[in-house]
Every structure is written in C-alpha cells, then in structure tokens.
MITIMAR-284018 format. One line per 5 residues: number of its first residue (from 0); their letters; for each residue y negated, z, x negated of C-alpha. Coordinates in steps of 0.25 Angstrom, whole numbers, plus 5000, padded with zeros to 4 digits. Each point is the difference from the previous one (the first is absolute). Layout:
NUM> A> Y/Z/X  ...;
***
This chain:
0> MRGTS> 4653/5420/4551  5013/4994/5003  5007/5006/5012  4988/5008/5004  4999/5002/5015;
5> IWIIG> 4989/5009/5003  4987/5002/4993  4990/5012/5003  4986/4995/4996  4991/5012/4995;
10> LPSDW> 5002/5015/5001  4989/5005/5009  4999/5015/5003  5004/4996/5015  5015/4996/4998;
15> ESCQI> 5000/4993/5014  4989/4991/4996  5009/4993/4988  5001/4986/5002  5014/4995/5000;
20> VILFI> 5005/4986/4998  5014/4995/5001  5007/4989/4992  5001/4988/5010  5002/4988/4991;
25> DRLPF> 5008/5004/4987  4998/4990/4988  5000/4987/5008  5001/4989/4990  4988/4990/4999;
30> HSWSD> 5002/4987/5006  5001/4989/4990  5000/4985/5000  4999/4988/4991  4987/4992/5003;
35> NTQNP> 5005/4986/4998  4986/4994/5002  4997/5004/4986  5005/4992/4987  5007/5008/4995;
40> PLRRW> 5004/5008/5012  4994/5014/5000  5007/5013/5005  4991/5007/5010  5001/5014/5007;
45> SVSLP> 4995/5007/5012  5000/5014/5005  5007/4997/5014  5003/5010/5011  5010/4999/5012;
50> AVVVD> 4993/5000/5013  5002/4996/5014  4989/4996/5010  5001/5003/5015  4992/5000/5012;
55> PDSPP> 4991/5013/5001  5007/5005/5012  5014/4998/4995  5009/5011/4994  5003/5001/4985;
60> PPAGT> 5009/4989/4995  5015/5004/5001  5009/5002/4988  5004/4987/4995  4988/4992/5003;
65> PPQRW> 4998/4990/4989  4986/5002/4993  4990/4990/4995  4995/5001/4986  4985/5005/5000;
70> VLDTG> 4993/5000/4987  4992/5012/4996  4986/4994/4996  4991/5010/4993  4989/4990/5000;
75> FTGEA> 5000/4998/5015  4991/5010/5006  5003/4997/5014  5011/5004/5010  5011/4990/5000;
80> FAWRR> 5001/4985/4999  5010/4989/5004  5002/4986/5004  5003/4996/5014  5014/4996/4996;
85> HLEEA> 5003/5014/4995  4996/5006/5013  5009/4990/5007  5012/5003/4991  4998/5015/5004;
90> GLDPD> 5002/4996/5015  4985/5001/5004  4991/4991/5007  4988/4999/4991  4992/4996/5012;
95> EKPAG> 5003/5013/5008  4993/5013/4999  4988/4995/4992  4991/5010/4993  4988/4992/4997;
100> SRRFR> 4997/4994/4987  4996/5004/4985  4992/4993/4990  5008/4999/4986  4995/4995/4987;
105> SMLGA> 5010/4996/4989  4999/5004/4985  4995/4986/4998  4989/5002/5010  5005/4992/5012;
110> RAQLP> 4997/5006/5013  5008/4999/5013  4999/5006/5014  5015/5004/5004  5006/5004/5013;
115> VRNAD> 5006/5014/5001  5013/5003/5007  5003/5014/5005  5013/5004/4994  5008/5012/4994;
120> LWLLS> 5005/4999/4986  5012/5009/4996  5005/5002/4985  5015/5001/4998  5006/5009/4990;
125> NIPAL> 5011/4997/4989  5005/5014/5001  5013/5002/5008  4995/5014/5006  4988/4992/5006;
130> HGKPF> 5008/4989/5006  4995/4997/5014  4987/5009/4998  4989/4990/4997  4986/5004/4996;
135> RLESH> 4988/4995/5008  4988/4994/4993  4988/5000/5010  4992/4987/4999  4986/5000/5007;
140> PGIAF> 4997/4992/5008  5013/4992/4996  5005/4989/4990  4991/4989/4997  5007/4987/4999;
145> RNTSQ> 4998/4985/4995  5001/4992/5013  5006/4988/4995  5013/4992/5003  5002/4998/4986;
150> RPDPE> 5012/5006/4994  4996/5011/4989  5006/4999/4986  5011/5010/5000  4995/5006/4987;
155> FDRPL> 4985/4998/4998  4997/5002/5015  5006/5013/5003  4994/5010/5011  4992/5011/4993;
160> LGMRT> 4998/5015/5002  4986/5004/4997  4994/5012/4994  4994/5005/5013  5013/5001/5007;
165> LHRAG> 5007/5008/4989  4988/5009/4998  5000/5003/5015  5015/5003/5000  4998/5010/4988;
170> VMVLI> 5012/4995/4992  5002/5001/4985  5004/4988/4992  5006/5000/4986  5000/4986/4994;
175> DYSTA> 5009/5001/4987  4998/4988/4991  5010/5005/4990  5011/4999/5010  4994/4989/5009;
180> TVSLW> 5002/5009/5012  4991/5006/5011  5002/5014/5007  4993/5005/5012  4998/5014/5006;
185> TPGSW> 4996/5003/5014  4994/5012/5006  5010/5010/5005  5001/5014/5005  5008/5013/4996;
190> YETVS> 5010/4998/5010  5003/4986/4996  5002/5003/4985  5012/5009/5002  5010/4991/5007;
195> FGLRR> 4995/4988/4993  5001/5006/4986  5014/5005/5003  5005/4987/5005  4994/4993/4988;
200> AFSGF> 5007/5009/4990  5013/4999/5007  4999/4985/4999  4997/5000/4985  4986/4995/5002;
205> KTVPI> 5006/4986/5003  4991/4988/5005  5004/4988/5007  4996/4985/4997  4990/4994/5009;
210> RW> 5004/4987/5006  4988/4992/5003;
***
C-alpha cells in the first residue's frame, strides 16, 4: 500500500458510481511518549491526526497554519471533544457560538453534561501535493468541551475525534501497528485524481513531518 494515492472501491457495472478515495495522510507515525507516572515508566502511543479548529464562518486555514494534535478515539462514539484550553489555544472564544449541550458518559460510567461550541475542524495533510488543501470534518452540532480553567495534561487530556465525525466524512483509515503509522483517505472525484496522482509521482511519493 506504500505510495498509493488513489483507491477505487468496488467494481459496479455503472463505472461512474465507483467510490474513489484519495490518500490524504500517508503513513503518519503514531505519537509516542513516556508515562513517568508509572514505576517503571511505560511507553504509550496514540493515533493522532493534525487538525485546525476555526469559526464555522471562517475560510479554511491557510498553508502553514500550525495544527493541534487530535487523537483518533475509536471508543468515542460522539463527534469531537476538547478542553476549554484547547479551543482557546486555537484562537477561539469557547463562550461564543454556543450550540447547546450534550450528555456524555465515560467508560467508567461517570456522566456529565458538557457545553458544545459551534466550530469547523480541518485535517491537514503530510503530503506536499496537498499542502494548503485541508479537508473539512463536519461536526454537528459542534465540539463538546470540558468547561474548566484547569490546564489539561499535554498527553492524557488530548482533544478527541469521535467515530460519528469520521463516519460522516466518509474517510477510510488504516492503522498499521506493524509500522506504528496511520494513513487516511478522503473521498475524491475523477478530476482530482489525475493531477494529484501525477504530482505525487513526480515528487517521489514524499511526505513531510508534522510539526505539532
């Protein structure tokens, strides 16, 4: 699968109805850190994706915008979750553009009613041909957040991408534990595949490191 840019899923009799997905994140390494709260320290990993949060009426983030590290959580059935500090770090006022609230239950059974902030979430690519072309993840009604002034732990309290948001976007994700990498494909069109495939080939299928 290395270097693959375009996948065509299925071979229906109606050729135009083929589902096309384009490689958007190519073999991005897992995030890894040492948990020094354990004795001896434990090595931990997370499947993290580069994303930018903006107001819903704002244009897509321009090229060069530094991303936040959002963790892909397959156990989180909701949309997206963050702490108040994460929204503030993205330049958003958590108290603006409210979108109601949502009731959440943790895997330990604890329940909480959390406020929701209307916002757009954009994934960034690690492929040079897609530099400056983020992919929008729609989150309805928005991003739920823990409304506290407490500073979140930089490793354990990361913002989360839930299953519902990724399902709605129609993306395809490959988590490769043998190489400790994640790849992600986004829906595309026949017209996009031609120029993108050529540009990837001429670049030697290179990727660029994500600077969190």
